[in-house]
C-alpha positions in Angstrom: 0.1 0.0 0.0 1.3 3.6 -0.9 2.2 6.1 1.5 -0.4 8.2 0.1 -3.2 5.7 0.6 -2.0 5.1 4.1 -2.1 8.4 4.9 -5.7 8.7 3.6 -6.9 5.8 5.5 -5.3 7.3 8.7 -7.1 10.5 8.3 -10.4 8.8 7.5 -9.8 6.7 10.7 -9.2 9.7 12.8 -12.3 11.3 11.2 -14.4 8.4 12.1 -13.3 7.7 15.8 -14.0 11.7 16.4 -17.1 11.8 14.3 -18.6 8.8 16.9 -17.0 10.2 19.8 -18.5 13.6 19.5 -22.1 11.9 18.8 -22.2 10.5 22.3 -23.3 12.3 25.5 -22.1 11.2 29.0 -25.5 10.3 29.6 -25.3 7.8 26.4 -22.2 6.4 27.9 -23.8 5.8 31.5 -21.5 8.8 33.2 -22.8 11.2 35.1 -23.8 14.5 33.5 -21.3 17.5 34.4 -23.4 20.4 33.1 -22.6 22.2 30.0 -19.3 21.6 27.8 -17.6 23.7 25.7 -17.2 20.8 22.9 -19.9 18.4 22.0 -19.4 14.6 23.0 -17.0 12.5 24.9 -13.6 13.7 25.8 -10.9 11.0 24.9 -10.0 10.0 28.5 -13.8 9.4 29.1 -13.6 7.0 25.7 -10.3 5.3 27.1 -11.7 4.8 30.5 -14.7 3.2 29.2 -12.7 1.1 26.9 -10.2 0.1 29.5 -7.5 1.3 27.1 -4.5 3.7 28.0 -5.2 7.4 27.3 -2.0 7.7 25.6 -2.4 4.9 23.2 -6.2 6.0 22.3 -5.1 9.7 22.0 -2.1 8.2 19.3 -4.9 5.9 17.8 -7.5 8.7 17.2 -4.6 11.1 15.6 -3.8 8.3 13.1 -0.3 7.6 14.3 1.5 4.4 13.1 0.8 2.2 15.8 -0.3 -1.5 16.1 -3.5 -2.3 17.9 -5.1 -5.6 18.9 -8.2 -7.2 18.1 -9.3 -6.9 21.8 -8.2 -3.1 21.8 -10.6 -2.3 18.6 -13.5 -4.0 20.3 -13.1 -2.4 23.5 -13.1 1.0 21.6 -16.0 0.0 19.5 -18.1 -1.1 22.3 -17.2 2.3 24.2 -18.2 4.2 21.3 -21.5 2.1 21.0 -20.6 1.1 17.2 -23.0 -1.2 15.4 -21.5 -4.2 13.6 -21.3 -2.4 10.3 -19.5 0.4 12.1 -17.4 -1.9 14.0 -16.5 -3.8 10.7 -15.5 -0.4 9.2 -13.3 0.5 12.0 -11.5 -2.9 11.9 -10.9 -2.1 7.7 -9.7 1.3 8.5 -7.4 0.0 11.2 -5.9 -2.4 8.8 -7.1 -5.5 10.7 -9.6 -8.0 9.3 -13.4 -7.6 10.7 -14.1 -9.6 13.7 -15.8 -13.2 12.9 -19.5 -13.4 13.1 -21.0 -13.8 16.4 -23.8 -16.5 16.2 -25.2 -16.1 19.8 -26.7 -12.6 19.9 -29.9 -11.3 21.3 -30.0 -8.0 19.5 -33.4 -6.1 19.6 -34.9 -5.4 16.3 -35.7 -1.6 15.4 -39.1 -0.3 15.7 -39.9 -0.3 12.1 -39.0 -4.1 11.7 -41.1 -4.8 14.8 -44.1 -2.7 13.3 -43.2 -4.8 10.1 -44.1 -7.8 12.1 -47.1 -6.5 13.5 -48.6 -5.4 10.2 -48.4 -9.3 9.0 -51.3 -10.0 11.0 -52.5 -13.2 9.4 -49.0 -14.6 8.5 -46.6 -15.8 11.3 -43.4 -14.2 11.1 -40.1 -14.2 13.2 -36.6 -12.7 13.3 -33.9 -15.1 13.9 -30.1 -14.9 14.3 -27.5 -17.3 12.7 -28.0 -19.8 15.6 -31.7 -20.0 14.8 -32.6 -17.9 18.1 -35.8 -16.0 17.7 -35.3 -12.4 18.8 -38.4 -10.9 17.7 -42.1 -12.1 16.4 -45.4 -11.2 15.7 -48.7 -12.5 17.6 -49.2 -15.0 14.5 -46.0 -16.6 15.0 -46.5 -16.4 19.0 -49.7 -18.2 18.8 -48.2 -21.0 16.7 -44.9 -21.4 18.4 -45.6 -20.0 22.0 -42.5 -17.8 22.0 -43.4 -15.5 24.9 -44.2 -18.3 27.3 -40.7 -20.0 26.5 -37.4 -18.8 28.5 -34.9 -17.3 26.2 -32.6 -19.7 25.6 -35.5 -22.0 24.6 -36.7 -19.5 22.0 -34.3 -21.5 19.6 -35.8 -23.2 16.5 -33.1 -26.1 16.7 -34.1 -26.9 20.3 -37.7 -26.8 19.7 -37.8 -29.1 16.7 -35.2 -31.7 18.1 -35.2 -31.3 21.7 -38.8 -30.6 22.5 -41.3 -33.5 22.9 -44.5 -31.7 23.0 -43.5 -29.4 20.2 -42.4 -32.5 18.1 -45.9 -34.1 18.4 -47.2 -31.0 16.6 -45.1 -31.9 13.7 -47.0 -34.6 11.5 -44.2 -34.6 8.9 -41.3 -34.4 11.4 -39.3 -37.2 9.9 -39.4 -35.7 6.2 -39.0 -31.9 7.5 -36.6 -32.0 10.2 -33.4 -33.2 8.2 -34.3 -30.6 5.9 -34.4 -27.8 8.4 -30.8 -29.3 9.8 -29.6 -29.2 6.2 -30.2 -25.3 6.1 -28.8 -25.0 9.7 -25.6 -26.4 8.6 -25.4 -23.9 5.7 -26.1 -21.1 8.4 -23.0 -22.9 10.5 -20.7 -22.2 7.7 -20.8 -18.6 8.1 -19.3 -18.9 11.7 -17.8 -22.5 12.0 -15.8 -21.9 14.9 -18.0 -19.9 17.2 -18.2 -20.8 20.8 -21.9 -20.6 21.2 -22.6 -22.3 17.8 -20.6 -25.2 18.7 -22.0 -25.3 22.2 -25.7 -25.6 20.7 -24.6 -28.5 18.4 -22.8 -30.3 21.2 -25.9 -30.1 23.2 -28.2 -31.1 20.6 -26.0 -34.4 19.9 -26.5 -35.3 23.4 -30.2 -34.5 23.4 -31.2 -35.9 20.1 -30.1 -39.1 18.3 -31.6 -37.9 15.3 -29.9 -34.7 15.2 -26.6 -36.5 15.8 -27.0 -38.9 12.9 -28.1 -36.4 10.4 -25.7 -33.7 11.4 -22.8 -36.2 10.9 -24.0 -37.3 7.2 -21.6 -35.6 4.7 -24.2 -33.9 2.6 -27.8 -33.1 2.8 -29.3 -31.7 -0.5 -32.7 -30.6 0.3 -33.0 -27.5 2.5 -35.9 -25.9 4.2 -35.9 -22.3 6.2 -39.2 -23.0 7.8 -41.8 -25.6 9.0 -44.0 -26.9 6.6 -46.6 -28.7 8.2 -47.7 -27.8 11.9 -50.7 -28.5 14.2 -52.2 -25.5 15.9 -52.5 -26.2 19.9 -56.2 -27.3 19.1 -55.0 -29.8 16.7 -55.9 -28.0 13.3 -53.5 -29.2 10.6 -52.0 -26.2 8.9 -49.4 -26.3 6.0 -47.3 -23.2 5.0 -44.7 -22.2 2.6 -42.1 -19.6 3.5 -40.3 -16.6 2.2 -37.0 -15.2 4.0 -35.8 -11.5 4.2 -32.7 -10.4 5.1 -33.1 -7.7 8.2 -29.5 -7.3 9.1 -26.8 -8.5 7.0 -24.0 -7.8 9.5 -25.8 -9.3 12.4 -27.0 -12.1 10.4 -30.7 -11.3 11.2 -33.2 -12.9 8.9 -36.9 -12.7 8.9 -39.1 -15.9 7.9 -42.8 -15.3 7.1 -45.0 -18.3 6.7 -47.8 -18.0 4.1 -50.4 -20.5 4.7 -51.1 -23.0 1.8 -55.0 -23.7 0.8 -55.9 -27.1 2.6 -56.2 -30.1 0.2 -58.9 -32.8 0.2 -56.4 -35.2 1.3 -55.7 -33.0 4.3 -59.4 -33.0 5.5 -59.4 -36.7 5.1 -56.4 -37.4 7.1 -58.2 -35.5 9.9 -61.2 -37.0 9.9 
């Protein structure tokens, strides 16, 4: 990289850090307000203290000096400045470091407009899930179908529901056909964060809890994939069939919205329930 390119990147890094530092107020950062300030935002010493890094080192970093900083340093600064995932990745790139790996285990809250969109889908069950298939937001129709509100947070995981919840499994009349397809899709998602500790912990738990999960997971290839459950019984026993559409909510946090579209009942379905 040329000296001119390095100089320009250091200037961009300095501007980026100062801009985000000046956007924050002490209240935003959880610090006591000290009344009127001559300059907006947080002081360098406040950011350094929040990040747990040395003031001199942070000052040199913000000034764009030619110093080497660790991944831990960058993550601490990103947290202190309350950067979102996209901004954090940009910080890493400006600092000539690779962006941090995807984190599968996150419980982020979606923005109010995303929740409004979910709620507007009154007749269609829809939820937002992360890379680990933890459900982090849903609408009332999805809650009626899956009972997310009444489950503890760790249990709002679709892989756990499908493979380790006997009561829920009884509501899946085509479980033997659909579960392998859902697991195949989960394995595709795993490829985005193959070394994530939380993802690996979930897989280890599921191997212990479900022989079916263990057997299918260890198969070398599974061609058919499914993002959602195709056939499910309502709590009252009514059989419902669905097709699905998946929308990206936040590509950096690997958040996806899955919308369930109910299929028309076929004559064979009525006969099966008679």
